RODO-2510 file (C-alpha; in nm, 4 decimals, decimal comma):
residues 437
     n   res          X          Y          Z
     1     m     2,0812   -10,2932     2,0195
     2     n     2,2690   -10,3777     2,3100
     3     l     2,1354   -10,1695     2,6205
     4     l     2,4945   -10,0327     2,7117
     5     s     2,6731    -9,9844     2,3689
     6     s     2,6056    -9,6162     2,4194
     7     s     2,9104    -9,4223     2,5236
     8     l     2,7048    -9,2193     2,7469
     9     i     2,7887    -9,4403     3,0130
    10     p     3,1728    -9,4977     3,0674
    11     t     3,2877    -9,8888     3,1498
    12     v     3,4308    -9,7509     3,4927
    13     f     3,1011    -9,6467     3,6601
    14     l     2,9435    -9,9858     3,5838
    15     t     2,8657   -10,2607     3,7773
    16     p     2,9006   -10,5785     3,7447
    17     k     2,5682   -10,6757     3,6952
    18     m     2,5891   -10,3551     3,4023
    19     r     2,8833   -10,4954     3,2256
    20     e     2,7284   -10,8058     3,1887
    21     c     2,4565   -10,6232     3,0083
    22     r     2,7121   -10,5092     2,8132
    23     i     2,7507   -10,8479     2,6238
    24     s     2,3984   -11,0034     2,6881
    25     s     2,0900   -10,8328     2,5835
    26     g     1,7345   -10,9338     2,7394
    27     g     1,4693   -10,7389     2,8884
    28     w     1,5983   -10,8193     3,2473
    29     c     1,8666   -10,5529     3,1697
    30     f     1,6091   -10,3071     3,1379
    31     a     1,4420   -10,3554     3,4522
    32     l     1,7528   -10,3509     3,5731
    33     l     1,8875   -10,0743     3,4747
    34     l     1,5440    -9,8831     3,5430
    35     s     1,5832    -9,9450     3,8913
    36     m     1,9692    -9,8600     3,9451
    37     v     1,8559    -9,5216     3,7676
    38     a     1,6205    -9,5223     4,0109
    39     a     1,7883    -9,5530     4,2846
    40     s     2,0536    -9,2708     4,1971
    41     i     1,8151    -9,0062     4,1885
    42     l     1,5172    -9,1279     4,4384
    43     p     1,7336    -9,2261     4,7686
    44     t     1,7023    -9,5124     4,9504
    45     d     1,7445    -9,4465     5,2614
    46     a     1,5295    -9,1451     5,2749
    47     c     1,2949    -9,1047     5,6343
    48     s     0,9190    -9,1183     5,6125
    49     g     0,6545    -9,2241     5,8118
    50     g     0,6952    -8,9293     6,0862
    51     s     1,0687    -8,9864     6,1227
    52     c     1,2390    -8,7135     5,9291
    53     q     1,3604    -8,4512     6,1132
    54     l     1,3993    -8,0304     6,1007
    55     l     1,5921    -7,9970     5,7438
    56     e     1,5975    -8,3656     5,6205
    57     s     1,4787    -8,4247     5,2685
    58     c     1,0853    -8,5412     5,2720
    59     s     0,8297    -8,5983     4,9894
    60     a     0,5205    -8,5401     5,2146
    61     t     0,4057    -8,3697     5,5652
    62     g     0,3368    -8,6814     5,6953
    63     d     0,7664    -8,7939     5,6236
    64     c     0,8239    -8,5211     5,8889
    65     g     0,8213    -8,5655     6,2694
    66     p     0,5854    -8,3377     6,5290
    67     g     0,5702    -7,9776     6,4442
    68     l     0,7756    -8,0104     6,1151
    69     y     0,5960    -7,9840     5,7311
    70     c     0,7300    -8,0595     5,4573
    71     g     0,7871    -7,7418     5,1960
    72     n     1,0983    -7,5584     5,0173
    73     c     1,1970    -7,2103     4,9478
    74     p     1,3301    -7,1444     4,6319
    75     l     1,3995    -6,7882     4,6387
    76     v     1,7304    -6,8968     4,8866
    77     g     1,8429    -7,1888     4,6514
    78     k     1,6211    -7,4666     4,8497
    79     d     1,4500    -7,6055     4,5647
    80     q     1,4561    -7,9887     4,7163
    81     t     1,1709    -7,9916     4,9785
    82     i     1,2612    -8,0391     5,3315
    83     c     1,1340    -8,0862     5,6895
    84     m     1,0391    -7,6931     5,8470
    85     r     0,9176    -7,5847     6,1417
    86     g     0,5697    -7,5133     6,1506
    87     q     0,5052    -7,4786     6,5426
    88     a     0,6074    -7,2651     6,8351
    89     t     0,7806    -7,3449     7,1259
    90     q     0,5405    -7,3237     7,4487
    91     v     0,7622    -7,1157     7,6043
    92     t     0,6126    -7,1134     7,9685
    93     s     0,6502    -7,5082     7,9863
    94     v     1,0025    -7,3995     7,9868
    95     v     1,0182    -7,0907     8,2296
    96     n     0,6569    -7,0045     8,3776
    97     g     0,5837    -6,7562     8,6511
    98     l     0,7642    -6,4435     8,4711
    99     p     0,5524    -6,1056     8,3915
   100     f     0,4178    -6,1044     8,0668
   101     n     0,6428    -5,8688     7,9263
   102     k     0,9069    -6,0813     7,9811
   103     y     0,7927    -6,2632     7,6883
   104     t     0,8013    -6,2591     7,2855
   105     w     0,4858    -6,3774     7,1490
   106     l     0,4363    -6,4515     6,7540
   107     v     0,1513    -6,2567     6,6244
   108     t     0,0151    -6,2687     6,2526
   109     h    -0,0728    -5,9284     6,0215
   110     n    -0,4590    -5,9782     5,9128
   111     a    -0,5002    -6,3005     6,0944
   112     f    -0,8405    -6,3560     5,9123
   113     s    -0,7193    -6,2476     5,5582
   114     i    -0,6914    -6,6042     5,4695
   115     i    -0,6017    -6,7635     5,1048
   116     g    -0,8619    -6,9793     5,0106
   117     e    -1,1490    -6,8082     5,2785
   118     p    -1,4828    -6,8500     5,1235
   119     s    -1,6762    -6,5008     5,0327
   120     f    -1,9740    -6,4838     5,2817
   121     t    -2,1443    -6,1705     5,0618
   122     g    -2,1550    -6,3998     4,7305
   123     t    -1,9455    -6,1538     4,5955
   124     s    -1,5758    -6,2501     4,4513
   125     r    -1,3016    -6,0956     4,7008
   126     v    -1,0648    -5,8488     4,5730
   127     t    -0,7622    -5,7763     4,8297
   128     f    -0,4772    -5,8923     4,9164
   129     y    -0,4244    -6,2136     5,1295
   130     n    -0,1669    -6,2475     5,4458
   131     q    -0,2382    -6,5646     5,6313
   132     e    -0,2748    -6,9415     5,4805
   133     d    -0,4443    -7,1448     5,7584
   134     s    -0,7570    -7,0859     5,9837
   135     v    -0,7167    -6,8566     6,2744
   136     t    -0,7801    -7,1927     6,5309
   137     n    -0,4962    -7,3488     6,3716
   138     q    -0,2719    -7,0478     6,4060
   139     l    -0,3309    -7,0517     6,7757
   140     i    -0,2978    -7,4141     6,7774
   141     n     0,0481    -7,3865     6,6220
   142     g     0,1455    -7,1163     6,8671
   143     v     0,0541    -6,8045     6,7194
   144     r    -0,0458    -6,5549     7,0004
   145     g    -0,1546    -6,2378     6,9000
   146     l    -0,3805    -6,1699     6,6486
   147     m    -0,4332    -5,8687     6,4240
   148     l    -0,7816    -5,8340     6,3211
   149     d    -0,9136    -5,5170     6,1207
   150     m    -1,2813    -5,4680     6,2277
   151     y    -1,5672    -5,2571     6,0420
   152     d    -1,9003    -5,1361     6,0119
   153     f    -2,0897    -5,3836     5,7552
   154     e    -2,4138    -5,4476     5,6677
   155     g    -2,5314    -5,3729     6,0463
   156     d    -2,3011    -5,5808     6,1917
   157     i    -1,8850    -5,5781     6,2616
   158     w    -1,7005    -5,7826     6,0075
   159     l    -1,3548    -5,8583     5,9206
   160     c    -1,2589    -5,6868     5,6733
   161     h    -0,9230    -5,5758     5,4318
   162     s    -1,0212    -5,2398     5,2777
   163     f    -0,9217    -4,9088     5,2382
   164     g    -1,0731    -4,5685     5,3138
   165     g    -1,2530    -4,6887     5,6219
   166     q    -1,4930    -4,8341     5,4444
   167     c    -1,5665    -5,2197     5,4141
   168     y    -1,7284    -5,3559     5,0567
   169     n    -1,8835    -5,6542     4,9491
   170     f    -1,5688    -5,7302     4,7612
   171     t    -1,3586    -5,6564     5,0338
   172     a    -1,5152    -5,8246     5,3334
   173     f    -1,4238    -6,1593     5,4996
   174     k    -1,6716    -6,2882     5,7376
   175     p    -1,8419    -6,1337     6,0902
   176     a    -1,5955    -6,0858     6,3243
   177     i    -1,7919    -6,2547     6,5801
   178     s    -1,7142    -6,5875     6,3886
   179     t    -1,3546    -6,5779     6,4380
   180     l    -1,3717    -6,4126     6,7854
   181     k    -1,5574    -6,7347     6,8395
   182     e    -1,2508    -6,9384     6,7446
   183     v    -1,0806    -6,7165     7,0050
   184     e    -1,3107    -6,8375     7,2953
   185     a    -1,3078    -7,1874     7,1908
   186     f    -0,9323    -7,1655     7,1927
   187     l    -0,9022    -7,0469     7,5681
   188     a    -1,1671    -7,2374     7,6760
   189     s    -0,9871    -7,5515     7,6018
   190     h    -0,6430    -7,4062     7,6454
   191     p    -0,6974    -7,3134     8,0046
   192     s    -0,3138    -7,1815     8,0507
   193     e    -0,2678    -6,9634     7,7158
   194     i    -0,3142    -6,5652     7,6970
   195     v    -0,4015    -6,4316     7,3583
   196     t    -0,4066    -6,0585     7,2746
   197     i    -0,5664    -5,9048     6,9836
   198     f    -0,4895    -5,5821     6,8031
   199     i    -0,7615    -5,4119     6,6731
   200     e    -0,7255    -5,1400     6,3672
   201     d    -1,0636    -5,0359     6,4296
   202     y    -1,3015    -4,8576     6,2050
   203     v    -1,6164    -4,9544     6,3972
   204     h    -1,8690    -4,6833     6,4822
   205     a    -2,1625    -4,8366     6,6377
   206     p    -2,2340    -4,7503     6,9960
   207     n    -2,0757    -4,9665     7,2132
   208     g    -2,0233    -5,2345     6,9150
   209     l    -1,6931    -5,3671     7,0039
   210     t    -1,8333    -5,4385     7,3613
   211     k    -2,1671    -5,6074     7,2389
   212     l    -1,9486    -5,8276     7,0036
   213     f    -1,7148    -5,9421     7,2709
   214     t    -1,9636    -6,0260     7,5148
   215     d    -2,1726    -6,1930     7,2251
   216     a    -1,8647    -6,3735     7,1367
   217     g    -1,8337    -6,5360     7,5295
   218     l    -1,4882    -6,3240     7,5643
   219     m    -1,5367    -6,0932     7,8333
   220     k    -1,5089    -6,3651     8,0706
   221     y    -1,1252    -6,3517     7,9746
   222     w    -1,0677    -6,0116     7,9634
   223     f    -0,7582    -5,8603     8,1131
   224     p    -0,9444    -5,5457     8,2538
   225     l    -0,7980    -5,1490     8,1536
   226     s    -0,7834    -5,0319     8,5210
   227     q    -0,4950    -5,2784     8,5511
   228     m    -0,2761    -5,2599     8,2645
   229     p     0,0358    -5,0469     8,3750
   230     a     0,0797    -4,7558     8,1362
   231     d     0,4132    -4,6266     8,3088
   232     g     0,6387    -4,8806     8,2075
   233     k     0,6177    -5,1113     8,4859
   234     d     0,6108    -5,4930     8,5068
   235     w     0,2909    -5,6397     8,3816
   236     p     0,1552    -5,9424     8,6295
   237     t     0,3323    -6,2652     8,6199
   238     v     0,1569    -6,4964     8,3543
   239     t     0,0864    -6,7343     8,6624
   240     e    -0,1328    -6,4310     8,7616
   241     m    -0,3291    -6,3925     8,4869
   242     v    -0,3897    -6,7447     8,4111
   243     n    -0,5052    -6,7851     8,7916
   244     n    -0,7879    -6,5209     8,7622
   245     n    -0,8624    -6,6072     8,3992
   246     q    -0,7685    -6,2651     8,2844
   247     r    -0,6373    -6,4385     7,9420
   248     l    -0,7371    -6,2160     7,6811
   249     l    -0,5364    -5,8745     7,6151
   250     v    -0,7506    -5,6753     7,3727
   251     f    -0,5876    -5,3380     7,2209
   252     t    -0,7527    -5,0618     6,9569
   253     d    -0,6092    -4,7653     6,7766
   254     n    -0,9000    -4,5708     6,7942
   255     g    -0,8101    -4,3899     7,1447
   256     s    -1,2136    -4,2827     7,1747
   257     k    -1,2698    -4,6496     7,2581
   258     e    -1,0722    -4,6119     7,5688
   259     k    -1,3123    -4,3718     7,7571
   260     d    -1,6089    -4,4938     7,5533
   261     e    -1,6236    -4,8807     7,6626
   262     g    -1,2657    -4,9617     7,8476
   263     i    -1,0438    -5,0737     7,5598
   264     a    -0,7163    -4,9765     7,5914
   265     y    -0,5467    -4,7646     7,3174
   266     q    -0,2873    -4,9296     7,2221
   267     w    -0,0161    -4,6648     7,2335
   268     r    -0,0698    -4,5538     7,5342
   269     y     0,0607    -4,9615     7,6515
   270     l     0,2336    -5,0281     7,3535
   271     l     0,5407    -4,9260     7,1155
   272     e     0,5383    -4,9908     6,8062
   273     n     0,7855    -4,9652     6,5206
   274     e     0,6892    -4,9012     6,1157
   275     p     0,4745    -5,1143     5,9913
   276     g     0,4853    -5,2280     5,6052
   277     d     0,7854    -5,1575     5,4067
   278     g     0,9040    -4,9129     5,6514
   279     g     0,9933    -5,1674     5,9235
   280     m     1,1987    -5,3905     5,6743
   281     k     1,4867    -5,1537     5,5832
   282     s     1,8270    -5,3334     5,6601
   283     g     1,9796    -5,1164     5,9277
   284     s     1,6756    -4,9045     6,0409
   285     c     1,4050    -4,9793     6,2960
   286     r     1,1838    -4,6365     6,3796
   287     n     0,8864    -4,5512     6,5648
   288     r     0,5226    -4,5325     6,4177
   289     g     0,4026    -4,2369     6,3849
   290     q     0,1605    -4,2846     6,6345
   291     s     0,3807    -4,4465     6,8817
   292     q     0,6585    -4,2743     7,1484
   293     a     1,0302    -4,3909     7,0601
   294     l     1,0963    -4,7071     7,0627
   295     n     1,3694    -4,6413     7,3575
   296     s     1,0878    -4,4560     7,5913
   297     k     1,0599    -4,5541     7,9589
   298     s     0,7099    -4,5031     7,9360
   299     s     0,5290    -4,8497     7,8317
   300     s     0,6584    -5,1960     7,9078
   301     l     0,5323    -5,3450     7,5920
   302     l     0,7217    -5,3470     7,2401
   303     l     0,5661    -5,4786     6,8902
   304     q     0,7871    -5,5180     6,6073
   305     n     0,5925    -5,5033     6,3116
   306     y     0,7629    -5,7297     5,9757
   307     f     0,6129    -5,7599     5,7086
   308     p     0,5742    -5,5988     5,3510
   309     s     0,3727    -5,3170     5,2521
   310     f     0,1877    -5,5744     4,9618
   311     p     0,2556    -5,9197     5,0717
   312     v     0,3800    -6,2087     4,8310
   313     q     0,3274    -6,5312     4,9300
   314     i     0,6292    -6,7094     4,7885
   315     d     0,8724    -6,4156     4,8905
   316     s     0,7851    -6,5040     5,2680
   317     c     0,9962    -6,8040     5,2713
   318     k     1,3044    -6,5587     5,2361
   319     e     1,2026    -6,2746     5,4681
   320     h     1,1813    -6,5175     5,7307
   321     s     1,5501    -6,6192     5,7064
   322     t     1,8303    -6,3833     5,7909
   323     s     1,6977    -6,0557     5,7335
   324     l     1,4451    -6,1215     6,0353
   325     a     1,7324    -6,2247     6,2252
   326     e     1,9044    -5,9068     6,1519
   327     m     1,6216    -5,6944     6,1656
   328     v     1,5357    -5,8418     6,5404
   329     g     1,8437    -5,7258     6,5954
   330     t     1,8030    -5,3578     6,4706
   331     c     1,5270    -5,3049     6,6426
   332     y     1,6448    -5,4391     7,0050
   333     k     1,9365    -5,2309     6,9739
   334     a     1,6819    -4,8724     6,8650
   335     a     1,4713    -4,9738     7,1785
   336     g     1,7257    -4,9077     7,4144
   337     n     1,8822    -5,3233     7,4389
   338     k     1,4904    -5,4476     7,4734
   339     m     1,3543    -5,7478     7,2763
   340     p     1,0364    -5,7132     7,0821
   341     n     0,7312    -5,8655     7,3018
   342     f     0,5512    -5,8916     7,0104
   343     l     0,6526    -6,0328     6,6466
   344     a     0,3635    -5,9712     6,3569
   345     v     0,4229    -6,1300     6,0692
   346     n     0,2691    -6,2211     5,7011
   347     f     0,2530    -6,6488     5,6245
   348     y     0,4000    -6,6999     5,9317
   349     m     0,4444    -7,0906     5,8541
   350     r     0,6974    -7,0185     5,5887
   351     s     1,0559    -7,0278     5,5867
   352     d     1,3698    -7,1408     5,4597
   353     g     1,3681    -7,4321     5,8007
   354     g     1,3298    -7,2734     6,0891
   355     g     1,1972    -6,9046     6,0532
   356     v     1,0144    -6,7219     6,2995
   357     f     0,9851    -7,0030     6,5168
   358     d     1,3760    -7,0335     6,5421
   359     i     1,3909    -6,6715     6,5877
   360     i     1,1223    -6,6347     6,8347
   361     d     1,3132    -6,9115     7,0360
   362     w     1,6181    -6,6692     7,0580
   363     m     1,4392    -6,3728     7,1462
   364     n     1,2932    -6,5442     7,4631
   365     g     1,6052    -6,7130     7,5215
   366     h     1,7762    -6,4279     7,4841
   367     t     1,5268    -6,2245     7,7713
   368     i     1,4488    -6,5043     7,9618
   369     c     1,8079    -6,6390     8,0378
   370     g     2,0661    -6,5357     7,8269
   371     c     2,0580    -6,8340     7,5758
   372     s     2,0895    -6,8986     7,2375
   373     t     1,7896    -7,0449     7,2390
   374     v     1,4628    -7,0474     7,4921
   375     s     1,5177    -7,4427     7,5201
   376     a     1,8430    -7,3939     7,6672
   377     c     1,6789    -7,2181     7,9351
   378     q     1,6757    -7,4189     8,3017
   379     a     1,3714    -7,2694     8,5093
   380     g     1,5430    -7,1199     8,8695
   381     a     1,8865    -7,0941     8,7180
   382     p     2,1216    -6,7699     8,7129
   383     p     2,1125    -6,5909     8,3786
   384     g     2,3484    -6,7730     8,1471
   385     s     2,3274    -7,1097     8,2419
   386     c     2,2070    -7,2822     7,9436
   387     k     2,2004    -7,6399     7,8877
   388     n     2,2762    -7,7987     7,5648
   389     s     2,3297    -7,3830     7,4588
   390     n     2,6348    -7,5639     7,1716
   391     i     2,3777    -7,7597     7,0054
   392     p     2,1409    -7,6415     6,7433
   393     v     1,7477    -7,6677     6,7489
   394     s     1,6842    -7,9995     6,5545
   395     n     1,3422    -7,9984     6,6069
   396     p     1,1102    -7,7746     6,8274
   397     s     0,9807    -8,0788     7,0485
   398     s     1,1674    -8,1280     7,3937
   399     e     1,1790    -8,3932     7,6597
   400     n     0,7969    -8,5476     7,6930
   401     g     0,7071    -8,3440     7,4220
   402     r     0,6047    -8,0804     7,6329
   403     t     0,7147    -7,7727     7,4415
   404     t     0,5105    -7,8080     7,1035
   405     y     0,1716    -7,7884     7,0258
   406     s    -0,0192    -8,0536     6,8732
   407     g    -0,2373    -8,0286     6,5442
   408     t    -0,2631    -8,0402     6,1991
   409     i    -0,0172    -7,8245     5,9863
   410     q    -0,1651    -7,7425     5,7271
   411     f    -0,1930    -7,4102     5,4712
   412     t    -0,2833    -7,3684     5,1012
   413     g    -0,0405    -7,5007     4,8502
   414     l     0,1798    -7,7309     5,0916
   415     s     0,1052    -8,0525     4,9401
   416     s     0,1265    -7,9262     4,5881
   417     s     0,5011    -7,7392     4,6695
   418     a     0,5553    -8,1566     4,7585
   419     t     0,4271    -8,3025     4,4555
   420     r     0,5612    -8,0105     4,1670
   421     h     0,9296    -8,1906     4,3870
   422     s     0,7790    -8,5324     4,2975
   423     h     0,7098    -8,4536     3,9283
   424     y     1,0670    -8,3268     3,8870
   425     h     1,2077    -8,6593     4,0210
   426     i     1,0215    -8,8655     3,7952
   427     g     1,0489    -8,6253     3,4970
   428     r     1,4418    -8,6419     3,5387
   429     l     1,3980    -9,0103     3,5555
   430     f     1,2298    -9,0425     3,2398
   431     f     1,4230    -8,8060     3,0704
   432     l     1,7662    -9,0147     3,1497
   433     i     1,6025    -9,3420     3,0521
   434     f     1,5087    -9,2140     2,7070
   435     f     1,8828    -9,0727     2,6346
   436     v     2,0470    -9,3715     2,7708
   437     f     1,8389    -9,6390     2,6035
***
């Protein structure tokens, strides 16, 4: 049978070589057509080797440039794998020296609740998960706030995603000191960075948290309670905090710890919207029950929660697209035109392209310099003096590579997503060959 006798391929679409195959058959024709069909499916001019930019097609994370990874978001119609942002802009390298409360920082909700984390109790864990990479990697990628649930467990303090104020062997993750030592290692190796920890506090051991942070080597970075402005005034500048090595802020939701251990009671210094599904209702941004109204002038820090009550890994890429930007705008208005200082999310790297990183850039740009992205800010320039403000951000890096963090961008299921994409192309290739020939 002549390979191209089938009417499935009209003559008008045939190249001269393919028309030649109509009149002379042979094994070389099959090889030629196989390569042509493959070329029609797999682009020959595809980028690779770290040259792919934001939103360009990729097959593996190694194809993408600095600060990017290869992924997709089927829930918004992006089935094909593309390069997406995986790291934050190092905002203080763009504009430094402002009060701490003039910036917006990325926070990971239940930062310790990591998919694939091995059991430290010997019992299979039964709980929800909220993140996909280690706390160390979160910090390297630009996360600057960690939400940690701490419980008394087995004579120690553990990180636990549990219920009823009680930690069980099937809800426990690991001793808290392990994660706090990761924080200490990061602060030691990044002497100009500031980290904030929010504790959901179920620790009843006398001075348990003080001992924990002391044993983790973190007290030398502690921002003292006595210097926290509780009346809505500005915080010290980030430069002052770094120069004084006061680079760790710790808040607890247990009010008694402020008197007993000198740990700041969260809602004395912070305004906060509803967590869970309540914080994701379109057009509504209400304060959490323990917090004062979001437009209160009593506190200069504002935390915006944006994560569902029941985390679903695959849904987060959609959550971090248009709806997140809209909710940031809603909370901005509810707070009396004040931009949140912390944005807490699940699965922080999942998006349809720029995700939470683009949103944080916009939030910082708006507050710091009145520009659409912080990359357009110019230190010392009047508000609204934006450089390249009409050009969309295509890559998180900037001149001299100063504004991105470097590190491995990886999380559970990343490579499998790209692999499934490749398998789709290969399967389609053989489907076409089978029916053509």
